[in-house]
C-alpha beads as a LAMMPS data file, in Angstrom:
LAMMPS data file: protein, C-alpha beads

272 atoms
271 bonds

1 atom types
1 bond types

-500.0 500.0 xlo xhi
-500.0 500.0 ylo yhi
-500.0 500.0 zlo zhi

Masses

1 110.0

Atoms # bond

1 1 1 13.728 -9.984 24.688
2 1 1 13.359 -8.817 21.062
3 1 1 10.368 -8.161 19.318
4 1 1 10.628 -11.245 17.024
5 1 1 10.717 -13.691 20.241
6 1 1 7.967 -11.681 21.553
7 1 1 6.029 -12.587 18.676
8 1 1 6.707 -16.733 19.060
9 1 1 9.645 -16.288 16.480
10 1 1 13.392 -17.331 16.721
11 1 1 14.278 -15.412 13.325
12 1 1 12.727 -13.520 10.257
13 1 1 13.000 -17.028 8.606
14 1 1 10.608 -18.728 11.347
15 1 1 7.547 -17.027 9.660
16 1 1 6.003 -19.584 7.283
17 1 1 4.483 -17.880 4.335
18 1 1 2.225 -19.433 1.732
19 1 1 1.761 -19.558 -2.390
20 1 1 -1.353 -18.267 -3.543
21 1 1 -3.777 -19.521 -6.387
22 1 1 -4.683 -17.833 -9.317
23 1 1 -7.980 -16.406 -8.219
24 1 1 -6.144 -14.966 -4.856
25 1 1 -6.170 -11.334 -6.064
26 1 1 -9.536 -10.829 -7.396
27 1 1 -10.694 -12.729 -4.153
28 1 1 -8.980 -10.624 -1.832
29 1 1 -10.506 -7.540 -3.717
30 1 1 -13.962 -9.169 -3.159
31 1 1 -13.302 -9.952 0.471
32 1 1 -12.166 -5.994 0.511
33 1 1 -15.718 -4.781 -0.980
34 1 1 -17.816 -7.230 1.500
35 1 1 -15.807 -5.695 4.457
36 1 1 -16.154 -2.105 3.121
37 1 1 -20.169 -2.763 2.630
38 1 1 -20.682 -4.172 6.168
39 1 1 -18.620 -1.608 7.735
40 1 1 -20.099 1.122 5.488
41 1 1 -20.151 4.107 7.527
42 1 1 -16.555 4.063 9.099
43 1 1 -14.914 3.168 5.967
44 1 1 -16.611 5.907 3.987
45 1 1 -15.556 8.450 6.676
46 1 1 -11.856 6.936 6.138
47 1 1 -11.775 7.073 2.253
48 1 1 -13.731 10.781 2.566
49 1 1 -10.309 11.962 4.565
50 1 1 -7.997 10.502 2.221
51 1 1 -9.840 11.817 -0.648
52 1 1 -9.844 15.624 1.388
53 1 1 -5.832 14.785 1.751
54 1 1 -5.554 14.387 -2.141
55 1 1 -7.954 17.562 -2.726
56 1 1 -5.973 19.646 -0.584
57 1 1 -2.681 18.983 -2.226
58 1 1 -4.294 19.717 -5.563
59 1 1 -5.432 23.028 -4.308
60 1 1 -2.828 24.167 -2.466
61 1 1 0.573 22.992 -4.275
62 1 1 2.129 23.883 -7.487
63 1 1 0.424 21.589 -10.262
64 1 1 3.055 19.901 -12.372
65 1 1 4.205 16.863 -14.195
66 1 1 5.958 15.585 -11.383
67 1 1 3.400 16.242 -8.716
68 1 1 1.082 14.492 -10.589
69 1 1 3.488 11.269 -11.210
70 1 1 4.099 11.636 -7.258
71 1 1 0.974 11.745 -6.072
72 1 1 0.222 8.425 -8.070
73 1 1 2.879 6.701 -7.287
74 1 1 2.497 7.880 -3.492
75 1 1 -0.419 5.731 -2.933
76 1 1 1.291 2.999 -3.868
77 1 1 4.394 3.469 -1.842
78 1 1 2.898 5.250 1.278
79 1 1 -0.525 3.691 0.994
80 1 1 0.111 0.783 3.102
81 1 1 1.090 2.771 6.118
82 1 1 -1.893 5.092 5.791
83 1 1 -4.418 2.049 5.503
84 1 1 -3.555 1.052 9.379
85 1 1 -7.152 1.645 10.511
86 1 1 -8.673 -0.147 7.675
87 1 1 -6.894 -3.222 8.574
88 1 1 -7.886 -2.847 12.215
89 1 1 -11.361 -2.556 11.249
90 1 1 -11.114 -5.975 8.943
91 1 1 -9.487 -7.507 11.960
92 1 1 -12.415 -6.690 14.156
93 1 1 -14.787 -8.001 11.694
94 1 1 -12.801 -11.301 11.137
95 1 1 -12.698 -11.805 14.698
96 1 1 -16.593 -11.439 14.805
97 1 1 -16.242 -8.072 16.922
98 1 1 -17.767 -4.799 15.742
99 1 1 -15.461 -1.835 14.467
100 1 1 -14.791 1.015 16.643
101 1 1 -13.210 4.288 14.949
102 1 1 -11.034 4.871 18.227
103 1 1 -10.229 1.343 18.223
104 1 1 -9.060 1.925 14.467
105 1 1 -6.926 5.366 15.546
106 1 1 -5.547 3.799 18.584
107 1 1 -3.859 0.870 16.179
108 1 1 -1.155 3.321 15.777
109 1 1 -0.260 2.621 19.366
110 1 1 0.866 -0.750 18.924
111 1 1 3.848 -1.356 17.892
112 1 1 4.489 2.461 17.349
113 1 1 8.331 2.763 17.180
114 1 1 8.553 -0.228 14.479
115 1 1 5.217 1.579 12.305
116 1 1 7.095 4.920 12.470
117 1 1 10.232 3.788 11.244
118 1 1 8.448 1.789 8.140
119 1 1 6.594 5.138 7.612
120 1 1 9.753 7.256 7.424
121 1 1 11.341 4.766 5.281
122 1 1 8.463 4.320 3.154
123 1 1 8.392 8.272 3.074
124 1 1 12.027 8.373 2.294
125 1 1 11.444 6.310 -0.954
126 1 1 8.542 8.537 -2.183
127 1 1 10.521 11.353 -1.631
128 1 1 13.500 10.010 -3.476
129 1 1 11.378 8.998 -6.482
130 1 1 9.241 12.466 -6.483
131 1 1 12.508 14.267 -6.727
132 1 1 14.063 11.736 -9.245
133 1 1 10.715 12.078 -11.679
134 1 1 11.076 15.963 -11.248
135 1 1 14.852 15.938 -12.298
136 1 1 14.244 13.471 -15.229
137 1 1 11.574 15.741 -16.651
138 1 1 13.596 18.845 -16.109
139 1 1 16.328 17.329 -18.196
140 1 1 14.271 16.023 -21.145
141 1 1 11.489 18.637 -21.514
142 1 1 12.961 21.992 -20.207
143 1 1 14.096 23.042 -24.147
144 1 1 11.364 20.432 -25.857
145 1 1 9.096 22.557 -28.195
146 1 1 5.822 21.141 -27.565
147 1 1 3.766 24.029 -29.371
148 1 1 1.772 23.091 -32.532
149 1 1 2.436 19.424 -31.556
150 1 1 -0.143 16.987 -31.348
151 1 1 0.349 13.958 -28.705
152 1 1 1.261 11.377 -31.217
153 1 1 4.000 13.713 -32.307
154 1 1 5.173 14.810 -28.586
155 1 1 5.225 10.807 -27.662
156 1 1 6.882 9.595 -31.000
157 1 1 9.941 12.308 -30.581
158 1 1 12.963 10.418 -29.766
159 1 1 13.615 12.602 -26.445
160 1 1 10.138 11.364 -25.104
161 1 1 10.970 7.775 -25.496
162 1 1 14.172 7.641 -23.883
163 1 1 12.454 9.783 -21.169
164 1 1 9.985 7.071 -20.859
165 1 1 12.310 4.220 -21.232
166 1 1 14.412 5.705 -18.080
167 1 1 11.268 6.337 -16.233
168 1 1 9.841 3.000 -16.280
169 1 1 12.781 1.425 -15.626
170 1 1 13.600 3.510 -12.471
171 1 1 10.039 3.778 -11.340
172 1 1 9.865 0.033 -11.752
173 1 1 13.194 -0.431 -9.419
174 1 1 11.860 1.876 -7.179
175 1 1 8.129 1.100 -6.761
176 1 1 8.787 -2.778 -7.048
177 1 1 11.113 -2.335 -4.262
178 1 1 8.651 -0.326 -1.678
179 1 1 6.004 -2.494 -2.610
180 1 1 7.961 -5.933 -1.879
181 1 1 8.870 -4.706 1.234
182 1 1 5.392 -3.243 2.266
183 1 1 2.679 -5.464 1.120
184 1 1 2.088 -7.281 3.739
185 1 1 4.307 -5.449 6.420
186 1 1 2.301 -2.718 7.756
187 1 1 -0.584 -5.513 8.542
188 1 1 1.928 -7.812 9.930
189 1 1 3.532 -5.133 12.157
190 1 1 -0.227 -3.881 13.483
191 1 1 -1.385 -7.452 14.333
192 1 1 1.862 -8.673 15.789
193 1 1 4.980 -7.395 17.697
194 1 1 7.376 -7.909 15.129
195 1 1 10.299 -5.693 14.112
196 1 1 10.826 -3.843 10.843
197 1 1 13.607 -6.531 9.566
198 1 1 11.155 -9.495 10.199
199 1 1 8.270 -7.912 8.351
200 1 1 10.171 -6.341 5.709
201 1 1 11.927 -9.751 5.097
202 1 1 8.683 -11.599 5.187
203 1 1 6.802 -9.570 2.925
204 1 1 9.886 -10.073 0.367
205 1 1 9.784 -14.008 0.879
206 1 1 6.312 -13.687 -0.011
207 1 1 6.642 -11.478 -3.482
208 1 1 9.438 -14.063 -4.068
209 1 1 7.041 -17.255 -3.456
210 1 1 4.037 -15.426 -5.534
211 1 1 5.937 -13.296 -8.400
212 1 1 2.959 -13.501 -10.924
213 1 1 0.238 -13.099 -8.270
214 1 1 1.777 -10.052 -6.427
215 1 1 2.552 -8.533 -9.790
216 1 1 -1.381 -9.085 -10.762
217 1 1 -2.365 -7.472 -7.183
218 1 1 0.327 -4.562 -7.686
219 1 1 -1.430 -3.652 -11.185
220 1 1 -4.641 -3.987 -9.629
221 1 1 -3.916 -1.740 -6.706
222 1 1 -2.161 1.453 -9.137
223 1 1 -4.984 0.814 -11.586
224 1 1 -7.926 1.255 -8.733
225 1 1 -5.989 3.976 -7.122
226 1 1 -5.356 5.837 -10.393
227 1 1 -8.982 5.875 -11.144
228 1 1 -9.637 6.956 -7.720
229 1 1 -7.328 10.213 -8.450
230 1 1 -8.520 10.530 -11.996
231 1 1 -11.856 11.476 -10.455
232 1 1 -10.158 14.593 -8.837
233 1 1 -9.621 12.074 -5.686
234 1 1 -13.457 11.682 -5.369
235 1 1 -13.070 8.146 -6.520
236 1 1 -11.014 7.641 -3.449
237 1 1 -13.846 7.938 -1.250
238 1 1 -14.724 4.332 -2.492
239 1 1 -10.992 3.072 -3.862
240 1 1 -8.926 3.617 -0.881
241 1 1 -11.281 1.862 1.900
242 1 1 -12.037 -1.421 -0.388
243 1 1 -8.047 -1.791 -1.491
244 1 1 -7.449 -1.073 2.420
245 1 1 -9.499 -3.707 3.435
246 1 1 -8.546 -6.175 0.814
247 1 1 -4.904 -5.776 1.781
248 1 1 -5.637 -7.233 5.332
249 1 1 -7.165 -10.327 3.860
250 1 1 -4.248 -10.444 1.493
251 1 1 -1.564 -10.740 4.299
252 1 1 -3.994 -12.934 6.063
253 1 1 -3.947 -15.699 3.237
254 1 1 -0.100 -15.454 2.568
255 1 1 1.182 -15.416 6.250
256 1 1 0.791 -18.290 8.855
257 1 1 -1.669 -17.983 11.619
258 1 1 0.101 -18.544 14.771
259 1 1 -2.904 -17.378 16.973
260 1 1 -1.676 -20.077 19.309
261 1 1 1.370 -17.994 20.180
262 1 1 -0.225 -14.608 20.240
263 1 1 -3.107 -13.568 22.557
264 1 1 -5.144 -11.233 21.190
265 1 1 -8.102 -10.081 23.341
266 1 1 -8.129 -13.617 24.651
267 1 1 -8.903 -16.710 22.749
268 1 1 -10.066 -16.045 19.137
269 1 1 -11.939 -19.631 18.435
270 1 1 -12.988 -18.059 15.220
271 1 1 -9.551 -17.740 13.594
272 1 1 -8.962 -21.201 12.731

Bonds

1 1 1 2
2 1 2 3
3 1 3 4
4 1 4 5
5 1 5 6
6 1 6 7
7 1 7 8
8 1 8 9
9 1 9 10
10 1 10 11
11 1 11 12
12 1 12 13
13 1 13 14
14 1 14 15
15 1 15 16
16 1 16 17
17 1 17 18
18 1 18 19
19 1 19 20
20 1 20 21
21 1 21 22
22 1 22 23
23 1 23 24
24 1 24 25
25 1 25 26
26 1 26 27
27 1 27 28
28 1 28 29
29 1 29 30
30 1 30 31
31 1 31 32
32 1 32 33
33 1 33 34
34 1 34 35
35 1 35 36
36 1 36 37
37 1 37 38
38 1 38 39
39 1 39 40
40 1 40 41
41 1 41 42
42 1 42 43
43 1 43 44
44 1 44 45
45 1 45 46
46 1 46 47
47 1 47 48
48 1 48 49
49 1 49 50
50 1 50 51
51 1 51 52
52 1 52 53
53 1 53 54
54 1 54 55
55 1 55 56
56 1 56 57
57 1 57 58
58 1 58 59
59 1 59 60
60 1 60 61
61 1 61 62
62 1 62 63
63 1 63 64
64 1 64 65
65 1 65 66
66 1 66 67
67 1 67 68
68 1 68 69
69 1 69 70
70 1 70 71
71 1 71 72
72 1 72 73
73 1 73 74
74 1 74 75
75 1 75 76
76 1 76 77
77 1 77 78
78 1 78 79
79 1 79 80
80 1 80 81
81 1 81 82
82 1 82 83
83 1 83 84
84 1 84 85
85 1 85 86
86 1 86 87
87 1 87 88
88 1 88 89
89 1 89 90
90 1 90 91
91 1 91 92
92 1 92 93
93 1 93 94
94 1 94 95
95 1 95 96
96 1 96 97
97 1 97 98
98 1 98 99
99 1 99 100
100 1 100 101
101 1 101 102
102 1 102 103
103 1 103 104
104 1 104 105
105 1 105 106
106 1 106 107
107 1 107 108
108 1 108 109
109 1 109 110
110 1 110 111
111 1 111 112
112 1 112 113
113 1 113 114
114 1 114 115
115 1 115 116
116 1 116 117
117 1 117 118
118 1 118 119
119 1 119 120
120 1 120 121
121 1 121 122
122 1 122 123
123 1 123 124
124 1 124 125
125 1 125 126
126 1 126 127
127 1 127 128
128 1 128 129
129 1 129 130
130 1 130 131
131 1 131 132
132 1 132 133
133 1 133 134
134 1 134 135
135 1 135 136
136 1 136 137
137 1 137 138
138 1 138 139
139 1 139 140
140 1 140 141
141 1 141 142
142 1 142 143
143 1 143 144
144 1 144 145
145 1 145 146
146 1 146 147
147 1 147 148
148 1 148 149
149 1 149 150
150 1 150 151
151 1 151 152
152 1 152 153
153 1 153 154
154 1 154 155
155 1 155 156
156 1 156 157
157 1 157 158
158 1 158 159
159 1 159 160
160 1 160 161
161 1 161 162
162 1 162 163
163 1 163 164
164 1 164 165
165 1 165 166
166 1 166 167
167 1 167 168
168 1 168 169
169 1 169 170
170 1 170 171
171 1 171 172
172 1 172 173
173 1 173 174
174 1 174 175
175 1 175 176
176 1 176 177
177 1 177 178
178 1 178 179
179 1 179 180
180 1 180 181
181 1 181 182
182 1 182 183
183 1 183 184
184 1 184 185
185 1 185 186
186 1 186 187
187 1 187 188
188 1 188 189
189 1 189 190
190 1 190 191
191 1 191 192
192 1 192 193
193 1 193 194
194 1 194 195
195 1 195 196
196 1 196 197
197 1 197 198
198 1 198 199
199 1 199 200
200 1 200 201
201 1 201 202
202 1 202 203
203 1 203 204
204 1 204 205
205 1 205 206
206 1 206 207
207 1 207 208
208 1 208 209
209 1 209 210
210 1 210 211
211 1 211 212
212 1 212 213
213 1 213 214
214 1 214 215
215 1 215 216
216 1 216 217
217 1 217 218
218 1 218 219
219 1 219 220
220 1 220 221
221 1 221 222
222 1 222 223
223 1 223 224
224 1 224 225
225 1 225 226
226 1 226 227
227 1 227 228
228 1 228 229
229 1 229 230
230 1 230 231
231 1 231 232
232 1 232 233
233 1 233 234
234 1 234 235
235 1 235 236
236 1 236 237
237 1 237 238
238 1 238 239
239 1 239 240
240 1 240 241
241 1 241 242
242 1 242 243
243 1 243 244
244 1 244 245
245 1 245 246
246 1 246 247
247 1 247 248
248 1 248 249
249 1 249 250
250 1 250 251
251 1 251 252
252 1 252 253
253 1 253 254
254 1 254 255
255 1 255 256
256 1 256 257
257 1 257 258
258 1 258 259
259 1 259 260
260 1 260 261
261 1 261 262
262 1 262 263
263 1 263 264
264 1 264 265
265 1 265 266
266 1 266 267
267 1 267 268
268 1 268 269
269 1 269 270
270 1 270 271
271 1 271 272
């Protein structure tokens, strides 16, 4: 029996996805903040862990433009996987249960093979993007003389303009693809016993059905993550948990709730 069948679906297209309203992205963020506030101690602990990883990377790795760009986009690409514990905490609160740290950590044990496969795929995309950024920087700026020039002169240089154009196009393709296949995939894999194809295809269908709303959501996530990292990663102590909790609510609003198909610790009367 496949994992699709175990979740009550006969095929990936059997999963129903919904259209979001105009206020949805802000509502998800508000719900994420509420979860953060109601689960302050564990959420802060999670945020400190993420911020510590960023600080360690800054202090131990060679500082370069490609590293900075890779770090920023990396949180967008692999962030959904790192936030698994936050999804579990929001799920526990949604079902009227008190979140526990051990329970959040044990979320990795649910559908482990599929989660790891998705993590490897996202990590590969991040590596490709980081390496590609380094190559572009080396090609366009290895012989560019920036001494004595102000920022306006550097940005107006034809070589810089060409670099930015190529960088933005490639970045939009890679990061956009990563976002499309992962925006609700990881919460879905953790919550339901589905395979990687079902999760990825459902995520893509969500984006296709809500292109403007999901674009807005992607921009909001990117801006929040950027502001968090702009404070030497200290801001991520608050930013990352809020976005992680919010992402759970995005998933719950955009994908059907077939809890009549899935028994999760007994009947879930609060999940109507």
